[in-house]
N, C-alpha and C positions, 0 to 999 in steps of 0.2 A: 499566248505566251502563258509560260509555266508557270505556276502556282510558288516556286523557291524564287524564279526571275520576279514573280511581282511583288514579294518580300521583300529583296535586295532593291528595290526599286524607291518602296517604301522607305524603308532605311534609310538609303542615302540620301534622299532627294530632297532640297531644301531649296526655299525661296526668299531673297531678300526684299527686308521692310524699307520703306520711304521715311524720311520721319516727316511730317507734318509743318505746313512752312507756318512761320511766326509772323506775328505784325508788326512786331517793332521794328524794322526794318521798314517799313511804310512811311511812317511815321518822320525815321530821320533822315529820310531824302524829302520828305513836306513838312517842315516845322509847322506851318500854320495849319494843317489839320488836328494836332494835336487837341488845340482849342475845339474846333466846333467837336470833337467828337467826346470830349470832357459836359457839353454843354448838352449831350441826350441825355435824354430821363433813364435811359437803362443802357448804359454804355458796354459795350463789347469786347473785346476783356475791360473790365473793372478800373479806376483810377490803382487800387490796388496788384493788380496783375501786372498793370503796367510799369509802377514801380520798380517790382520784383525785373521784367525783364530790362530794363532799362538799366540797372545795377549791375543784372547778370552779365547780361553782354559787354558792357563798360567793363566788369572786372576779370573779362576769363584771358588767361595768359596767355602770351606770347609766345611763337615757337622759330625761333635762328634758322639760320642756315646751316648751324651744325646738328637740328631736328633737339636743340635744347630747352625747354621750357625754362622764359624767364617772365618777371610781373607781367602784369599792363603794361604797356605802351600810352603816355603821355602825348595824345593825337586828335586833332581835331575832332576826328567821329569819338572818340572814347569824349572827350567835354562834351560834347553834343548830347552825348547819351545821359551822362549825368546832370548835363544843364536840364534835358527834360525829364529827368525824375524830382526834380526840385521841383521844379512848373507843375507837376501833377500833387506833390504835399504839397504849393502853394494854394494849388484849388480848393483841398483840402482845409485849408486855412491853420495849417498845421498843427491838426488836431491831433494829439499823442495818444488821446484815449484811444482812437481808432488805428491808428498807426502801430500802437504797439499790442492790439489785439491782434493783427490783420499782419505783421511783416514779425520776422524773425530778427533775436537781436542783432547778429551781423549782417544785415542786411541796413537794421533801421539804424545802427552805429555809421555804416558807410555814408548812408544820407544824410545826418546830421554833422560829418566831416565836412562832406561837401557842402551845407548850409552854410557854416563856420568859416569855410574857405574861400567860397562868392563874397561873404560877409565881411570881409577883412580884417578878421581878427587877427591881432599880430601873432607871426609863426614862431612858437618855441620860447613862450612867454607862457605861463603859468596862470590860469583867469581868477586865482584867487590875488595875483600881483597887480591887476587891473584898476583901475580908477572906470567905474562903469560909468561917473556922471560924465565926463571928460570924453564917451567915447561915441560917436553918431548912434541917431536910437536905435535903428536897425541892425545893428551889429552887436547894441548890447540884450538887444532880443533876441540874437541868435544864441547868445550867452546861455542866457538861461531857461532858453529850449532844449537845448546842450545839458546843463547842469541838471534842468529838473526832469528830462528824461535818464539820467542819471544816475539821482536819488532813487527815481521809483522803479528802474530798473533792478533797484540792489533791493527795497523793499518788496519787491513781485518775488525776487531771487530767493527767498527766506521761506515763501509760503510753501507747503506741501503740495506735488503736483502730481497728479493722476496717470502711471504712465498707461501710455498710447498701446491698445490690441495689437499685437507684432501680425502682420501680413501674412502674405506667403513668400521667403525668404529671396532674395535680388542679391548676388553679390557684388553687384555695381553701385547698386541703391545702398545696401548694408554700409560701404564706404563712403559713399558722400553724406551720410548722414552721420557715421561717424569721425568724418573732418569735421562736418558741419558743431556737433558737438564739442569737440575738441577750443575748433574757436569762439566759440558760446562762452566755455570753463575761460578763457584766455581773456574776452572781455571784460567779463564779471570779476574776474581777479585783481582786474587795473580800476574798475570803478569802483571797486569795495575797498583798495588800496586810497583812491582820491578823495570816496565817500565825505570824509572829514574838508576839504576844498569845498568840495560842490555844493555843502551846507552853507559855508561859511560869506559864499558868492550868493545862494539865493537870501540870506540875513540881509547883506548888505544888496541885497535889490531891493527890501523892502522900506529904505533908507531914503529911494527915487521918488522923485516929487514931479517929475514931468511925467503927458503919457509916452510914450511909446509906439512905436511902427516894425510892422513885421514884413517880409517880402510878399508882393506878390506876383504873376507872373508876366505882369509887364515893367517892374523893378527888376526883375530875373535878368529880360532881356536886355535892361539896361545896363547891368551890373557886369554882364558878359561882354556888352562894348566898350565900356569903359572900364574895363580888367588891367590897363596899362597905367592910370591912379592910386598913388599907393595909400592903403590905411583905410580906403572907403570913403573916403574925404569927397562926397561929390553931391549932386543934389540929388540924386535916387537915392541918398543914406537918409534922407526924410520923408521921404514918399513910403506910399506904398498905405498898406492899412492899419489905422488908427488904431493900439487897444489902451483905454482910457487905464490911469494910475491905478484904478480903485479894482478893473478889473485884472489887471496884475498883480497886484499885493495878494487879491481874491484866491487865484488859481495858484501863486507861491507859497501866502500862507496852509494850505489846503496840502501841496507836496512834504513843510518841512511838518506839519503835523503827524502826516502818517510816516513817515521818517522817524520822526521822532519817538513816535506812539511805537512802533516794530522794535528800538533800540531799550523801550523801556522793561522788557523782560528780566533783563540784567543789570539793568540802571534804574530801579524804581524813581531816581527823584525826576528822572527824565520827564517823567507823565505829565507833568505839571509845565511843562514846554510846550510838551502835547495840546495840553488842555488850552494854553491860551492861544495856540496858533487856530485849530481848528475852531473855538469858540469864536476870532477873529473872521473865520472865513464863512460860519452861518449871518453875522453880522456886513458885512462887505456884500452874500449873496443875494441877501433881502435890498440893500441898495443896491445893487446894480441891477436891476430887474428882472424878467422873465425868459428875455432875451437876448446874452451876452453874446458878443463877436468873439471871441477867444477862449472863454475859460470854459469848460466842459469839466461839471462837477457833480458827481453821483449823491442827490439831495440825500436818498434812505442810506447810502453807505455813509455820507457828514453824518446823519444821526445818530446811527450805532456807534460810530468813533467818540462822539458827545457825550454819550450813555455813559459810554466806557471809560471815561476820562473823569464822566461825574461821580460814579463806581470806585474808581481806584486814586484818587486826590479827594485830599477835604477841600469842601466850597470857601472860594476868598470871601464871597457875600449872599445878600439874603437873594441878588437880582438874578446868579446865575444859579439859582437851585431853579428858578423860573423856565428854565431852558428845557428840563428834562424831567417827565413825571421819574423816572426810573432813579435819576439821580436823587431826586426829591425823597422818595421812599428807604434809600439804603441810608441817607444822611439821619433820616428818622429811628431806621433801627440802630445804627451805631450811637445816637446822642439818647436812644430810651422815650424818645417824641414817643407814645403808643397812641395818643388821643392825636397828634400830626397824624400819623399812619392810618390809623380810623377813618380821618375827614378824606383822606386823597384816596383810599379805599371806594368809600361812601360815593364821593364824587364821579369817580371811574366809573362807576356803574353804568351813566346817564354817559358820559366821555369814550367808554371802553377804549381807552387807549392802550392798557397794561394789558399783557398776554396771562388769558389764564394759567398756563403752566408756571408764570412767574409768580401771580400772585398765591396759586399752592404751595410754590418753594419757599413763600415767605412763611406761611404758617407754618410750614412744618419746621422749618428752622426754630421759629418762638412756641413751638410744640416739645421740642426735644430741650429747647431752655428749661421748660414747665418740669418736664421730666425730669431733669436733673437737680430740682429743692426749690426752683425760684416759683413759688405759691403765687406774688405777683402777677405772673403771666396768665394766669388761668382764665381771668375772666378777659382777656385782652385776644387769647386766642378765642375765646368762644363769638367774642364782637365778629373776628376779621373773619371767622367759617362762616358767620352770619351773612358778611355782605358777598366771601367768596358764593353764596350758596344761590342767593339773591342774582348773583348774575349768571349765573348756571340757568337759573330758571327764567332767565330774561331771552338767556339766548336758546332756552331748549335741549339743555343740556343735560345730563344723569346727576341726580343729587349721590355727591359724597355718602361713606357712611357715617363718616366724623358727625355729621350734623345730626344722624337718628341719632347717634351715642347721645350728642350733647342734651336734645331734647328727651331722654328720658327720666332726668328731675330738671323740668323748667320750672321756673322761677318767674314772678311777676316783672320782677325789673330785666329779666331776659325777655319778655314776651315784649313788654314795653320797646325794648329797642331794636326786634326784632320786628315789628309793626313800623316803627319809626326808617327804618332801613325799606320799608317797602314802599312809604312813603315818597323816602328821598331819593331812591331811584326810579320811581315810574312817575314823569308827567303825563296824567291824565289829558291830559288839553294836546301834548305832542304825542303820546306814543300811540304806535303802532297797535290796528286791532289785536296781529298776534303775542304780543307782549300783554295785553290787556288778557287776553284769554291766556296763556301761560300762567301770568299771577293766579290770576282765578281759579286756574286747580289746584297752583299750590295751594294758596289760604282752604282752600276745600279738603284738601287731600290733610294738610295739618294739623284740622279740625275733627276729621273724622280717627286722627291717628292719637288723638291726649285723650287721656284716662279721665283729667279733674275737669270739671264742668264749671268750676271758675275760668280756666282758662280758654276755652272752648266759648265761652259767653264773651269775653275781652276780645277775640279775636273776631269773631261772628257779627258783635253789635259795634266793630270801627266804621270809621266813614269810609277807606278804604274796602272794606269788604263792602260793604252796602253797595258802596256805587259799581263793585266790578260783581257781586254776585246780585244772583232775581232771588227776591222775598223767599219764593217756589224753595230754591237752594237752600236760604238759609235756615226757613223752618223745619227742613226736609234734616241739618246737621242736627238741632236743636232737638229731634223726635228722636232722632237716633240716640243720642244721648242720652236722654231720658228714660232710652228700652234699655240701657247698660244700666245706669243706674236711676233702679225706680224712684228711690226714695230720696232723692240730692233735691234741692230746691235754690235755684236760682237767686242769689242778693249777692251784696256787697259785702257780705262779712267771709273774709276767707278762712278755708275748709282747713282742717288739720290731715296734714302730710305724713306718712310713715316717718320720714326722716328726717323731722321736725323732734321727733320724741328723744328726749338724752339715753342716749344712750350707755347700757351698762357698765361693770368695770372689765368683763368679759370680752364685750366685743370692742373695745376701744383696747385693751391690750392685742387681740385681736389683727385689728386692723394699725395699729404700728410695728407689730409683727412684720406683716405684707411690704409694709412701708418698708422696713428695715432689709427687706429680702428684694425690695426693687432697685433703691439707691446706691448710687457709687458715690457721691458729693462726703468725704469725709467729716464738716462740719453738722452733717444731718447725720448721718451716723451715730456720730458722737451727742446731739440731741435727743434722738431716739432714746439709746439705753439710757439715758440720765432719768427719762421721763417713764420707760420703764423697769428702771428699778426702784424710783419710785411708788411703784405701782405695787411691786411685791419682790421680796427679794431669797425668797427660794428658788427663783430659776437660774438656770443657766445658758444663757439668750446665743451661744455663740451653735447649741444642740438646734437653732430653731430651722434650718437650712439643711439636709442632707448632701446638701452640693459645693458645704462648703467644704473644702479640706486643705490641710496644711500638710506638707514635709512630715511623714515620722522622726524626722530626728529632729524636728524644732516641735512637734508636740508636744514633750516631757518639759522643757522648758517654757512652753510661754501657758498649759496650763498649771506649770508650779508657780503662778504669780498668786500672790494671795488676796490682793484685792478682788472681789469679784466682778465693778462695773472694768476696772484695768484688764483683767485678761480678756472679757470680754468684747473689749475693744480690739486689744493688738491682734489676738484671732481672727475676727472677723476683718479689719481691713488687713490682713495679711490673706484672707481667703480670697477675697479677693480683688487686693492686686494679680494673685496667679490667676484667679479667670481674667480678669482684664488684657493680663499679657499672652492670655491663651486665645484668648478672640483679638488681638492686637489691636487691643484697647491704650494706647499705649499713656495717652495723656491722663487719663483716672489713675491708671497703673501710677505713677508716678505721684500724681497729688496723694494716692492713699498711703504710697510708700513715704512719701516724705512726712507725713501727718505719723508715720508709725514710728517712725528715726527719730523726731522728734519727742513724740512720751515716751518709748523705752530709753531714750539718752540718759531722762533723768531718775533711773534708776535701776537701769542692770546694762554694763559694759559688753554682757556676753551678746545679748539680744539686740548692742547697739552694733556687734559686726556682725551679726548675724545679720542686718538690717542692710548694712554697707555691702554686704556681700550681694545681695539678692536684689539691687540698687543695681550691681554689676552687672548683672545678669538681665536685669531688663533693658539697658542700655546695651549693650550688646546685642542686643535684640531687639531693640528698635533701631540700632543702625545697618543694622541684618537688613531690615525691613525696607527700612528708609533707600538703600544702596541696591535693591535689586533692579531697578530701572536708570537709576544716577550714576551706581559705581563709585563714589566720593571716598577718598581714602578717612578713614578713621582718625579722631583730632588724636592730637600729642597726649591728651589729659588720658581720655580713654586708653589708650595703648599702656598709658604709664599706670594705670589703675590695675590691667590683666598683670602685667608683670608683677604690683606687688603682690596679688593675691595667690601668684603662682607659688610666690618665694615667702609669705605667709609661713608663719611657726608661733600661733599663738595656740598656745593647752587651753584643753576644757570649751575650743569653740568646734559647736555641730556644723559639721561641713556636708554639700550637696556634690555628688559627683555629678549632678549634670551640669552645673558649677565650671567644676576643671574640667570637662568634657570639652563644655563651649569657649573656654580661656582658650585651652590648644589650641580647637577648630581655627577659633580666631586668629592668632599668630601664623598659622599655616595658612589661610587664605588670604592674607595681607601682607605675605612673604613676608614675616619675621623671622628668617632663616639664622642671619647673623645670631639673634638673640638663641633662640634656642640650641643651635649648632654649640655654642661657645661660652653663652654668659649662664646660660640656666644652670643652677649652682649641681653637682651632682650626685648630692643624696636624693635630692627632689626626684631625680631619673631612677634613681635606682628604685624609691618607693613607691614611684607615682607611673602605676604601668600607660595612661596614657601619654602623661608627660614623655617615657622612655618612646612611644611608639610616633610621637608627634618629631620627637627628636631625632629618631632614626629618616624618617621621611623627609624632614628639614634637609638634615646630610647628602637625600641621595637626590633631594633636586638640587643642591646647593652643588653639589659635584659631579652633575648630569653630563655637562660638554663635557667631561673629560672621563671618555671612556674607562679607560685603565683605574682612576681615581672612581670614578661612581661604584667601581664592581664592587667596593670593599664594605660602603657604607649598604649599598646591593644588596651585597653576602648577609650583612646581620640582621635587614626588614623581612628577606625573605626568609631566614632561619628562626624569626620571630613570630611571622603570620603562617608558618607549615608547621610549626609545634601546635599554636592555636585549634588546627584543624587536624590534630591527629588525635587518635582512639586509643582508650586503653581498655587491656582484656579484664573482666572481671567474674575471676573463676569460684566455683563454690565445691566443696568438698560432701563428697555423699557417704551413703550410710555402710560401704564396703571400704571407704578407705579413699575410692578414685577419684581425680579432679574433674568436672565436669562445666567444659565453657557456658557461663549461660549468656551472657551476651556484651555487645561493646558499647563503652560508655565515651562520653565527650570527656577529652584529658584534662586533668586537673591542673598537668605541667606547663600549661600556655599563661600568658602573664596575664589573660584577661579570655573572658569569655565570648562564645560566636556572636551569640546574641550581641554583646557588647561592643565591639567592633565592629558588626555591623550597622549598629546607631551612632556611632562615633563617625560611620565614615558618611552618612547620611546628612552628616552637620557639616560637609566639608564642600566649599564650592570654586576652588580657586585648579583652574583646567588642567595644571600640570600634575599637582597631587593627585588629583582623579585619575590624569591620564597614566600615572606612576604603578597606581593600586590596581586601575583593570588590568596593564597588561603583566603586574604580577598575577594577577589570577587568572589570567589567558592561560600566560606560561604553567602555571601547576595544574590546570587542567587538562593543558594537553600532553602534559606529561604523563597524568595520574591514567587518561583516556587511552593513551596508546594506541590514538587512530590516525595514524596520519593524512589519511582522503579528509580526515574531516575537522584537522584542527584550523582554530580559528585563529585568527589573526589581529594586532595589536602596533601600538608604536610602542618603542623601545624596547621590544622583545629582549631584545642581544643583550641586556644587562645583566639578566637573570640568570642563574644556575641551569645545567641543563638537566640533571640527577637529583632525586630524591632519595637520600641513605635507606629510608625505612621506609618503601613506598606501600606496603601491605597496609601502615597503619596510619593514611592518609583517608580522612571521610571523603570519598566520590561523589557523590551524591550533596554534599554538603556546600564543596569547594564551585561545583557549575551553578547551585542555585544562589549560592553568594556571587557568583560572576553575571550573572543574569541581573539579579538585581542590581550589580554596582552600573551596570552598563545602562540600563533599565533608569535608574537616578543619576546618570551623568547626562543622558539624554533630553530628561527635564532642566534641567540646569542651562544646558545650552545646545539645542537640539541641530546647532548648525556645523559641526565637528565632524569633518567626514570623514576620520579614524574612527569615533565609536559608532556612527552608521556603518562603517566595512564590516565594524565588529559585532554588534547585533546581526547583520545581515548573517555573518559566517555563523555564529548562532544559531542562526532559524533555518538555514543551511542544514548543519550537522545536527537539527532534528528533525529534517526530511518537511519541513513547513515552506515548501518551495516557492510558493507566493508571497509570503511575507519575506521573505528573502529577496527576493526582488524587488520587491516596493524598497527597500532600506538602500540596495547596492543603489539604482536607479536616484533617491532621495541623497546617497554621497557624489553620485554625480552631477549631479542637478545644481547641488550648493556649491560648487568650486568651478564653477562653469557657467552662472549666470544665466540658469535651467538650461544650459546645453548649448546657449549661444556664443559659447567660445570652449576652446577643445576640453577636452575632460583631461588632468593630467596623467603620463602616464604611470604615475606612483599610484594613482588613486584606481585604475581600470588597467592593473597589472596582467598579464595574460592567464592567473591563475584566478583571479577573479571572471576574466570574461569567461573562462572554461565554465565556472561556475554560474554564471548567470545562461549559458550553454546548456549544462545540464535541467537549469531550473524549469527551463523555457520547454525542456525536451518531455522531461518528467509531466508538466502543461499541457504534453499535445501539440503545444504554436509550435509546428516542427519550422513553419516559414521561418521566423522569428531567429531560429535556431540556425538558419542556415545565410540570415542576413547579419549572427552575430560573431560566425566564423569570420567571416571577409576583415572583423576589426581585432584580432590577434597580430602579432609580430608577423608569422608566416600563415596565412591563411588556410584553414582546414577542412582540405579540398574530399576529403574522405568523408567527415561528419557529417558537410555541409550535402552532399548526397545523397546519404543515407536518410535524413531528414525528408530532402526534398520529393524523393521513392514513397512517402509515405502519404497514405489520401487519406487517411480520416487525422486531419487536421482542426485544432479549435480556434485556430487565428484566423486573421483576416485572406492570408491565401495570398490570390494575385493583389490585391487592391497593395501588397507591402512590393510588389516588384518593382515601382519608382525608387525607391530606398536602395537597392543592389545595385554597386558599382564596379563588380570583376566580373568580365568577360567572359571568363569562363565559366561563371556560373549561369551568367545571364544564356549561354548559348546550353548547356546543360536544362534546363530550364524551357529553352524552347524542341530542343530534342525531345527532353520524354514528356511533352504534351503535344508532339506531333504522335511521339507511339501510341499517346492515348485515347487519340483522335481527340484532343479536348482545343478546338481551330479559335475558342473566344481567348482562353487563354495563353494560347500560343501567339497570338497577334498583343497580347498586353506587353507577353517576353521581349515577341521582337521591336515593340515599340520602344520597349525603354534599352534597348541595344540601341537604335538607331539615336538616338542621344546626339546632341557633335561633340559637347563638352568629351564625353565617354570614350570617342575615337584615339584609340590606339597612337597616333602619329600625334598626338597633341603633346606640348610639353609638358613635362614633369611634374612645373607647378599648376598647371590648369588641369590635368588628371586629381592632383593633391588637393587640390578646391571643391573638382564634383565629389570626391569622397564625402571631403570634409561639407559638405553641406547635406548630403545624403547620410551622414552619422549624425546631426544635428536635427532632422527632421523624423528621424527614426527614433533618436531615443526621447523625443516630445514625445511623440504618439506615445512609446511603451510608458515615459509619464504618466500621460493621462489616461491611459488603461490602468495602471496598476496604484499611482496615487488615491 
């Protein structure tokens, strides 16, 4: 046989695959086989697999004589399969925890609906309308199982789920998964709508006082035989597996507690209900015992819920606090019971019930409060730090820096508490040798690090130290101490240390100035300034820190205050408030500004208005920072205050330009276009350039849907922006009288400077406004560059004029820089806008940065196609974009990628593809990409060119690609399109992984 004939046989040959025989049919033939199978130690298939197989076969649609697909028929075979599935679930004792983990929502929904049906729950009647007391026990239990599953599934669906890593794409499997996802979403939608009814059913179940029964394999057989009787009123209704009242209440309380807890995030009072049910669950669980029949509750998860409820709600009684140590800690912190907190930490050094990082977080919170001016907490922080340090010592963890800092200036009281903590944390009779060894090493190192002989003697002579350290070790410690302090005499009289000596006035002023720099508490600032002015009257304390700066327009007004104390206080409060806004500490900024406003209201209407303006800027900044993730609309009061500021006409009030910019940007960001275009006073538009620019942007946004109307507003906006980017010529007359051109300068005819325009644009966040500005600069850039091959694209390009009257006067470089800044800023705001991504890619393409351009072209396609799992819209990957991607690959010497992308065009570019495949110096994966080619002509050309070069291995790969059955030209058009789409997806995903 010739080589070509062998190749043809390899391409066209295929062998059918016989599907494996499933086991469900054996159980259908012999129902008694199921019970024997389930009694095995490790049954194969498992019970869960059996349920899936039974229900899958029972729910298969049927086909009539006209080959039309119809719902599954209700015949004996399908009824038997459903009964088998119920019997397997009964063998598992209706363990919802296991069933939920192993079965999908549609399968479990079908199973429980069959349970309701066989339990003779009245059809067509809502469960909430049924009287559970009057129903047979098995019927009631079936209703409870279903409604428990309903609320548990609702809660579970609210949790974030990590997406599964996609495997090799299979069209049939993808279609099946999509159908299952849609079915699951529909079921969840119904369950969420009925969640209120399910909760009511479960709450009524807590009023039941009798034991219930759940179906077993035997009772299910009896129910199937007695299916002719109505309403489940049979002997088997009271048979089955008995579930005690306490066990049923325990499980229902847990499920109600979890659903109420999940609702608490949007309705905090519901946490009280969750706490009531979850604490009741803990009580009942201890009452039931270690081996319940039906109740399945994760004890650790329950403990976590109880701890969270104890923190989120106020304790109702003292007994409740004993249920969780975490709850007791939070209650002590909230009620400022710090002695109780320290007792908890001391006891926990023995029980070790609190996590170390939780204890550290409590210390950080207390330290923060202490730094903010609450001096009473300094000693509490020390004691908590000592407790945490001893815990770390016992667990052989590294000791934190905070402990060493605190021990730089020890006192007798602190050493006493340290020793008390060591004694209470280490029970010498029960402690392990490792704990004793760790504690001994800690005490020894502590003695060696202290400089004061008195404290060394206190520790080394303590009972704990004498028991843990050997005599030689203690003697060695004292000898080392004598060598460091040869004149030291160990006596009971305390030694004087340097910090006990009274400080001089200059030292006290320096300490107060240091505190003044650090604190942000308005009351503390006032108190420090009063003390400082009491010590000296010739100092200006607003100059203490060169970081304290107020706007120049306010400096004259503030420094004109005659009273020195008031002047210092107003200046420092405003400076610290501005700093807090800069670091986004809005809570402290509001405290500082409120105190300053209250102070200046008493003597200066001008400064009062200044502070009101600054508080408006603070509220705008705080709302902007708070809505970056939430996206909530601003309150009506804030919008009203912004309007009031823009319309304010008070003389002699110093105004900051940034407040006007923020107000106009605020109105644009929240689409207050009606106000900016119709209601804002005309004189304000003429006198304030930012208001005028905002009015033009609002008018363009408002009239954008109508192209003819929008062109009028867009033309005005275009003229204003073009004027800002024009240059003016500066001339100078030389000695001989001639005029010499010196240089170009920024035109003074624009309504604002370019830097001011760029700064204002970077305060905007509305996608439509940003899109309009991007398209304006892109259009202007294309006109002044006049390079059609490298034109940049954007949305809404058609609304702008197509020419500039005085083209030579436009600063080309400034337009290009501003356009790049605009696109980069917009992508920082929203990286998922495919128009902006395409514009960024065009910019890189125009500047020959081909790798970066490919990155953004692929990013644009990935975002609007769910990472290429769907088709990329044709308005995103236009022929122009595809040709640019082809050029990028060509310039990067990735010639196989060029050939593959040529298939994406509306008309395949064979000439470019063949030319690329002729290149032998390719930097891409070459033949490993052949599986992504679906055009037979290109594949045949590959076969020919590899044969011509004698590349047998690569030729075989190309032949194998041609031989795929789905590329057969005789296939229906739909099959060929699906094959092309599958290869497009895989290729683009491979490209994305390469360039992302």
